[in-house]
C-alpha positions, -999 to 999 in steps of 0.1 A, spaced: 296 -636 370 322 -657 352 315 -688 373 277 -687 368 265 -706 337 246 -680 317 222 -690 288 219 -667 258 187 -666 238 185 -654 202 158 -628 202 158 -617 165 171 -581 171 191 -563 145 215 -551 172 223 -585 186 250 -611 178 247 -646 193 217 -634 212 234 -605 229 228 -568 223 257 -547 212 258 -531 247 260 -565 263 289 -575 241 308 -544 250 301 -548 287 315 -583 286 347 -567 270 349 -542 298 346 -570 324 373 -589 305 395 -558 307 390 -556 344 399 -592 350 432 -587 330 441 -555 349 452 -547 384 424 -553 410 414 -518 418 377 -515 428 377 -477 426 393 -474 392 371 -501 378 338 -487 392 348 -456 373 356 -475 342 323 -493 343 305 -460 349 322 -441 320 318 -470 295 281 -472 306 277 -434 301 294 -438 266 269 -465 256 239 -446 271 246 -413 254 253 -431 220 219 -447 225 200 -416 238 211 -395 208 187 -416 187 158 -418 212 134 -388 211 122 -394 247 156 -397 263 181 -371 273 219 -374 272 239 -374 304 272 -361 290 267 -348 255 257 -311 255 259 -312 293 281 -298 321 293 -325 345 315 -315 374 325 -283 357 334 -300 323 312 -291 294 309 -315 265 299 -296 234 275 -313 211 255 -300 181 232 -329 175 236 -358 152 219 -367 119 228 -402 107 238 -405 71 223 -440 67 204 -465 88 199 -450 123 201 -485 139 235 -492 123 247 -457 132 237 -463 168 255 -497 169 286 -481 154 286 -452 179 283 -476 209 311 -498 196 336 -471 187 330 -452 219 336 -482 242 365 -495 220 384 -463 223 377 -460 260 390 -495 266 421 -488 245 428 -458 266 419 -470 301 436 -503 299 467 -492 281 489 -500 312 471 -532 322 495 -561 329 477 -583 304 467 -557 279 475 -580 250 446 -602 260 423 -572 263 432 -556 230 432 -589 211 396 -595 223 383 -560 215 400 -560 181 384 -593 172 350 -580 182 354 -549 160 366 -570 131 337 -594 135 314 -564 134 331 -553 102 345 -520 116 377 -503 106 401 -502 136 420 -473 121 390 -450 116 397 -422 142 377 -393 129 357 -374 156 338 -352 130 303 -366 138 288 -339 115 295 -363 86 267 -385 99 289 -415 106 281 -433 138 318 -443 141 328 -406 143 302 -400 169 315 -429 190 351 -416 187 339 -382 198 321 -395 228 352 -415 239 375 -385 233 353 -363 254 350 -388 282 388 -393 282 393 -356 285 368 -354 313 385 -383 331 418 -365 331 404 -337 353 377 -355 374 398 -357 406 410 -393 401 445 -384 392 444 -407 362 472 -389 344 496 -399 372 484 -435 374 458 -427 402 487 -421 426 479 -407 461 486 -370 463 489 -364 500 479 -395 521 505 -410 543 499 -440 566 501 -436 603 516 -470 609 547 -488 597 541 -519 576 532 -552 592 556 -579 581 534 -610 577 564 -633 576 569 -629 614 547 -632 644 529 -604 661 526 -567 652 557 -550 667 557 -520 644 522 -506 649 519 -472 665 482 -466 665 458 -495 667 429 -475 654 444 -468 620 452 -487 588 485 -505 585 502 -514 553 513 -550 549 547 -563 537 541 -595 519 568 -613 499 556 -618 463 524 -598 468 498 -609 443 465 -590 440 431 -605 435 435 -605 397 467 -626 400 491 -598 393 524 -595 412 529 -562 429 565 -550 428 580 -544 462 556 -565 482 541 -535 499 512 -519 479 501 -484 490 466 -475 502 444 -476 471 423 -444 466 423 -427 500 414 -394 483 387 -409 460 360 -388 477 373 -359 455 363 -377 423 333 -362 405 303 -384 413 272 -394 394 242 -386 416 257 -375 450 247 -340 459 266 -311 474 244 -310 505 255 -346 513 292 -336 512 315 -326 540 352 -317 538 374 -327 567 411 -318 573 437 -343 585 473 -332 589 466 -302 566 450 -323 539 414 -321 529 392 -353 526 359 -351 508 332 -375 522 296 -380 514 269 -394 537 292 -394 568 280 -423 591 303 -412 620 334 -428 633 340 -465 638 348 -482 671 381 -472 686 399 -492 711 393 -486 748 412 -495 779 401 -528 795 365 -538 793 371 -571 775 341 -581 755 323 -549 766 346 -529 744 330 -527 709 364 -527 692 377 -558 710 343 -576 706 342 -569 669 377 -580 660 375 -611 683 343 -621 665 362 -622 633 387 -645 649 359 -666 664 342 -670 630 374 -683 614 368 -714 635 339 -722 612 362 -728 582 367 -766 586 343 -792 571 358 -818 594 338 -805 623 307 -821 609 284 -791 615 255 -791 590 235 -761 582 205 -753 559 216 -725 534 183 -725 514 160 -694 513 138 -713 536 164 -709 564 184 -678 557 178 -643 542 147 -621 545 161 -597 571 143 -564 573 168 -536 566 148 -512 587 160 -532 617 198 -530 610 215 -524 643 229 -490 651 240 -496 687 266 -519 703 239 -540 720 221 -543 686 253 -555 670 257 -582 696 222 -594 690 225 -593 652 257 -613 648 259 -648 662 293 -648 679 294 -685 686 279 -701 655 281 -674 629 254 -658 608 227 -633 615 191 -635 628 174 -637 594 148 -664 593 142 -672 556 110 -676 537 85 -706 536 71 -702 500 87 -692 467 63 -665 456 68 -673 419 63 -710 420 40 -710 451 60 -740 463 80 -743 495 118 -736 493 135 -770 497 161 -774 524 197 -772 512 219 -789 539 257 -785 536 287 -786 559 292 -752 575 329 -754 568 322 -758 531 296 -730 530 318 -705 548 348 -712 526 328 -710 494 313 -677 505 347 -662 513 361 -671 479 330 -666 457 323 -630 470 360 -621 471 358 -622 433 391 -638 429 415 -650 417 407 -634 383 386 -607 398 362 -584 381 362 -566 415 329 -561 435 313 -535 411 321 -558 382 307 -588 400 273 -571 403 274 -563 365 278 -601 360 249 -607 383 228 -582 363 238 -601 331 229 -634 348 195 -620 357 190 -606 322 196 -641 307 169 -658 327 139 -668 306 115 -660 334 124 -623 333 101 -599 316 123 -570 306 100 -542 317 114 -511 333 105 -512 370 84 -542 361 57 -521 343 47 -511 308 61 -524 276 87 -551 272 120 -534 263 143 -546 236 175 -563 247 195 -532 238 173 -507 257 172 -530 287 210 -534 288 217 -497 281 195 -485 309 206 -512 333 243 -505 328 238 -468 330 219 -470 364 241 -497 379 273 -480 366 263 -447 382 255 -463 415 287 -484 416 308 -452 409 290 -433 437 296 -462 461 333 -460 453 334 -422 458 315 -425 490 331 -456 507 367 -448 496 363 -412 508 353 -426 542 381 -452 541 407 -424 534 394 -401 561 387 -426 589 417 -447 579 405 -477 600 425 -508 609 420 -542 594 415 -574 614 449 -589 609 466 -558 623 441 -554 652 441 -591 663 479 -594 662 482 -561 681 459 -572 709 475 -606 711 509 -590 716 495 -571 746 479 -601 763 443 -604 776 419 -576 786 391 -595 804 404 -599 839 432 -579 856 436 -608 881 445 -633 854 478 -639 837 491 -614 811 465 -587 816 467 -555 795 440 -529 788 446 -533 751 448 -571 751 424 -597 735 391 -603 753 388 -639 764 361 -663 753 362 -699 766 368 -724 738 377 -697 714 401 -672 729 422 -684 759 455 -679 777 481 -706 772 487 -724 805 513 -748 817 507 -782 802 491 -768 771 504 -783 739 513 -747 728 531 -740 761 565 -751 746 592 -774 760 602 -749 786 568 -732 791 581 -703 772 547 -696 757 527 -696 789 507 -665 791 504 -660 753 470 -657 737 457 -686 716 427 -688 692 407 -717 681 407 -707 644 416 -715 608 452 -726 610 464 -704 582 482 -706 548 514 -718 565 501 -753 567 491 -755 531 519 -767 509 497 -774 478 462 -757 477 451 -783 452 455 -811 478 458 -796 512 432 -783 537 444 -761 566 415 -770 589 409 -754 623 428 -758 656 444 -739 684 470 -714 671 489 -684 686 467 -653 682 498 -633 671 501 -656 641 464 -654 630 457 -650 592 424 -643 574 411 -670 552 430 -657 521 460 -665 500 493 -659 518 504 -637 489 473 -614 493 463 -615 530 440 -585 530 431 -557 506 455 -527 504 431 -501 518 414 -493 551 384 -512 563 357 -487 573 333 -488 556 332 -522 538 332 -517 501 317 -551 495 288 -543 518 282 -509 502 286 -520 466 264 -551 471 236 -533 489 235 -505 464 234 -530 435 207 -551 452 185 -520 454 192 -511 418 183 -546 406 151 -546 428 140 -512 414 151 -519 378 133 -552 375 104 -542 396 108 -573 417 128 -580 449 132 -617 438 155 -633 413 136 -645 382 118 -677 391 121 -668 428 157 -680 433 192 -673 419 219 -700 423 256 -706 419 272 -741 419 306 -747 435 317 -782 426 335 -805 451 373 -803 453 376 -779 423 361 -745 432 383 -733 461 416 -717 452 431 -710 487 429 -747 497 413 -779 485 375 -779 485 347 -778 490 345 -814 503 311 -818 486 291 -799 460 277 -766 473 249 -746 457 246 -710 469 209 -699 467 193 -665 471 156 -656 470 161 -619 466 189 -595 455 190 -582 491 196 -617 504 226 -621 481 239 -587 493 235 -597 529 254 -629 522 282 -609 506 286 -589 538 288 -619 560 313 -635 537 338 -607 545 336 -614 582 341 -652 577 369 -644 553 387 -623 580 386 -591 561 361 -569 580 347 -566 615 309 -559 620 315 -522 624 327 -520 588 296 -540 576 264 -525 588 272 -488 580 281 -500 545 248 -517 541 229 -487 552 249 -464 529 245 -488 500 207 -488 503 207 -450 504 231 -446 474 212 -472 454 179 -454 457 194 -420 451 213 -432 419 182 -449 406 160 -418 410 186 -396 395 192 -419 365 156 -426 355 149 -389 349 171 -390 318 149 -417 303 119 -395 303 133 -359 303 118 -351 269 85 -365 280 84 -342 311 94 -311 292 65 -313 268 41 -335 288 33 -371 279 13 -402 289 32 -434 291 25 -461 282 -1 -452 256 -22 -473 249 -25 -483 285 -42 -512 303 -42 -507 340 -18 -478 349 -5 -448 330 22 -423 340 17 -386 333 49 -368 328 49 -330 332 72 -305 349 53 -281 372 54 -270 408 18 -256 407 -12 -272 422 -30 -292 395 -63 -309 387 -66 -337 362 -99 -345 343 -106 -374 320 -132 -368 293 -148 -393 269 -154 -387 232 -187 -370 239 -170 -344 261 -184 -358 294 -162 -356 325 -159 -392 338 -131 -388 364 -115 -359 381 -86 -359 406 -60 -336 422 -25 -347 411 9 -341 427 40 -346 405 70 -362 422 106 -352 420 109 -372 387 81 -350 372 56 -378 371 24 -391 387 9 -425 384 -28 -429 374 -49 -460 377 -72 -465 347 -80 -501 352 -117 -493 358 -120 -474 325 -138 -491 296 -118 -496 264 -118 -466 242 -104 -431 236 -102 -404 263 -89 -369 266 -68 -360 296 -68 -323 306 -44 -309 332 -53 -275 348 -38 -253 374 -56 -238 404 -68 -209 383 -85 -233 358 -58 -226 332 -52 -255 309 -16 -267 311 -18 -298 290 -42 -318 269 -34 -354 258 -53 -383 242 -53 -416 260 -62 -450 244 -74 -475 270 -70 -511 259 
């Protein structure tokens, strides 16, 4: 995360420069490339995945216990030939070269059309030169034993794979069949007169459209990004999780289908889930003003710690989960930091500062590494903390910085790519409307709460006293000739139109016409150029939180709390602020993820129906990707059978591939049976064995099938 101060520690490793492993250095270059490219979450999730695969395979070639993911494998119908590699010199230097050349070539290819490619290429050229590598060495003949050739070969094969993986990279990732249902909304005028179907996504026409990375988009009307991304070859997603649906004769591939979002109904007011959800977005935008004086505690003692097994799945559950009036969710925080055993201290801030910082921080702008890249920066932040023990899943030996980074990037990259494939497949198929279009559409129609009141329409806004009302005679908004009587007004953020200079001005909150409502965003961006359902932020963040929890073996940030400081009057970019220093605090990775999700509602980007299904999907995808990835780390162990770690202190893992019923016996050096147990291997070909009660010494482990046939014999050293 570029705004988090990270501390680098020199760990005396031959593959580190300035305290960073070679994998970390190249990951930082990929993130720099993303920040200097167009802000495309799908494309960059794929870039992070492919560069992570390149680094992982270049590392795994040299590890006898690991299996490659791409080399000598068939992935999505593409077979990457590989005959093995014998380094001509120092294996550690060959590995370092292979990693460097692989990512260097991939960046050169993938960011060749980036708007600020000169910045990207200058940076990666400088890194290669600092490493002493020849930029002009392009051989792919890895049989010569040169790690550089191996890296070039890996990159060439991944480039070829990417040109046929369903992303349409060769044609600039252009859409091949998708057409929007609605005509564009012109944000320079009031209302939404061009919309034909209020259940579907609507393009926006914005003069001088600037994406989240600060790039001007020609024409001011960007197309839907990635509606057919469900067809891209995934990492761990399985065929049985996939369905193919047809819309207007075009097939849309989707995984883990959560079902349709809330479509608008006639009348019902707040009893219509569609109207309730989008009106909640408008209501929460009234929380964006520090001048209201509302103070809240944003420490882990007060927020976070919500049990994901209780995520709502019904409309009544949604109304209980989200606080319509005051914002936030029913999480109740934690009393004690489990690492320090001390109470979490209160962190009182103005709600109007907190909500604005959230909206901008988790939006990843204005120089965005996009949501998947944001979680790579969080992984790097976690890796830099001195309290972290770099043990895979929190157990066993401490990994080197290189092995830690390689495995972390591989798992997280795979998960982020699968989230992009899943969530954008759903976005393309369901094609769901964004809040700015829905709120303005309903406002144009009037109010839907009471047919006996002024300006009733079954598709109008639901009324909420003090937040959503009908303009009456005598109202300051009524107009000199009462020409606005009957229109719908919102108590909300007043919008970018009242901000002349974002360095000095604050829009504040007040009564505005609902048909002129804006999300809390820059006027040149307004809302992302793709459908809402499901929320990419919610899905990316929840999947990443699960990965970090599983990878570190701990739900909590190192030390029991992660933080980010937003200094007064210098952090916000949409307007001046915050009015005082704000420190975001998270006890766990899931707490950070849940905060991400809420930030998109406060920012006016998503209604609740986009959020919760995304969180549920993200949790599922994160676990699936982790289980899938970790098998590659021990594939060789499982094929021949192994104990790990060995020597062991308290727990040892037995790796073996068999579907037979098995019995395990421990023998001491005198041949005496000291422990016998029936064992069941899991889907990762492993079973965990507790040896904490064993005395120090040497033991023999014998695995037999139900017919007493010996399948495996291994020696175990107990420390």
